[in-house]
N, C-alpha and C positions, 0 to 999 in steps of 0.2 A: 165435534163431529166431522167438520170439514177437514181437520188436520188428518183424521183417520180415514178419509177418502168417502165418508158417508155424506149424504145430501142433507141440507138443512131444510126441515119442514117449516114452511113460512107460518103456518098456523101454530106450531109449537113455539116459534120465536115470538109471535104476537102474544101468546099466553105467557110465556116466560117474562116478557117486558112488563105486562100489566100485574102479573102475580108478584114479581119481585119488587116492584114499586109499592104495591099494596102491603106486602109483608114488611118491607123496610119502614114504611110510614107507620104501620100499626105497631111494630115492635118499639119504635122510638117513642111513639105517643103513650103506649101502655106502660112502659117501663118506670118513669118517674125518677129514674136514676140519673144525676147529672153526668156521670162517667160515660153511661151509654149514649146520651146526647152528644157528648164531646167526641166520642168515637164515630158517630154517624156524621158529625159535621166534618170530620177529618177522613171520611170514607174514601176520598180520592186518593189521599196519601197512601192508604192501605191497599186499594185494589187497583187504582190508576184510572185516569179519565178515559182511557181507551176501552176499558172493561165496561165502564158505564155507557159509553158510546155504542159498544156492541148491543147492549141490552135496550137502551132507551132512545138513542138519537134518531132512529127511523120512524118513531112513533109520532103521530100528529101533535102539534104544540098544545092543543087544547085537551090533553089526556093526562091522567096521573103521571105516567112515565115521562111524557113530554114536559110537563111542568117541572118534575124533579130534575130532569136533565138540564133544563134551562137554568134552575137555581144553582145547581153545582157548576155549570159552565161560568156563570157570572162570578161566583165565589172564587173559582179557580183563576179566572182572569185577574181579579183584584188581588189575589195572593201572589201572582207571577209578575204583575205589573202595577204595583200599588201607586207609583208616582204617575204613570200615565192615567190610570183610573181617577185619581185625585184631581189631576189637571182637567180632565174632561168633566168630572162631576162639578168641580168648582166653577167651571166656565158656564155650565148649564143652570146653575141656581138662579141667575138673574132672569132667565127665560121661563122658569117654571117653579117659582118660589113654593106654591102649595104642595107640589110633589117633593120638594126638599124637606118640608115639614113632615109629610107622611113617611118618607123613607127614614127620617130620624137620625141623619148623619151629624148633626150639630155644627157649631161653627167654632173656630175656623175648620175648613175641611181640607185635611191633608191625608197623606197615606195611612196614617194610623186610624183615622176617623172612618175612612172608607172601607178599610179592612175590619173594623169594629162593627160597622153597620151590616156588612155581608155576613159576618159571623153571627150577629144577632138574628138576622133574617133566618139563616139556616137553622139556628137553634130553635127559633119560633116554630119552624116546621114540626119539630118533634116534641117540644114542650110547651107550645103556646097554641093560639088559635091559627090554624093552617091558613084560613082565608086571609087574616091580617098579614101573616107572613107573605103570602103571594101579593098582596096589595102593596105591601112595603117594597117588595122586589120590583114590582111594576113601576112604582113611583121612583125608585133609584134608576131603573133603566130609562124612564122618561127624561130625568135630569141628564144623565150620561148622554143620551141621544141628542139633546139640545146643545150640550157642551161640545160634543164631538163635531156636530155640524158647524159650531161657531169657530173652534180652534184649528180645525183640519181643513184642508183645501184639496181640490181635485175630485174627479168622478168616484174613485175608490172610497174616499172618505165620506162622500154623499151616500154611497150604498151601504157602508158600515153604519152610519147614523140611521138610515131607514131600517136596517136590520134590528138595530137596537130598539127603535120605535115599535117595530113589529113585535119584538119580544115583549115589550112593556104591555102592549095591547093584549097579547096572548095570556100573559100572566094575570092581568086584570080579569080577563074572561074566565080564566081558571078558578079564580076567587069566587066569582059568581056561580060557576058550575059547582064548586065545592059546597057552597052554602045551600044550593038547591039539591044536593045529593046526586048530582049528575056527572061528577068528575071521576071517571074510572080509568 
């Protein structure tokens, strides 16, 4: 609508974010078809991260579109920088071994393993227990945050590690909200 010169209604944008997230989640969970799950895992490849950002990035972290946005961002980051993700993840394991176990990345932890675990987490959103997928993603982010703080230096690295820690906390909160029926 903006390209046509019309104004975007913020209420419509809010509804579009929440409805699209709910429809996507429901469609994936109701299907039971592995091919549909794989298409949803690869959604960013089809429509682009910018399209998802337009829909979901402005929504609060502790909402359904906010949670899905964060899951796709982590997954995309690992796909585009598997070596960096593996380096930070591996460095964080010694600081947060329980989160490593919850994330399920396995040992040794290299680029293939971190890519596999984020694929599994995103698949779990659509064909498993959504709360568990959120908890695994939160644990993954906790490990990365610790590793990022350890192997990186400077104020920007500290800010990025803190952002990853905040993302972990938000994803864990979303898991609790989902279980209580309050994640919308």
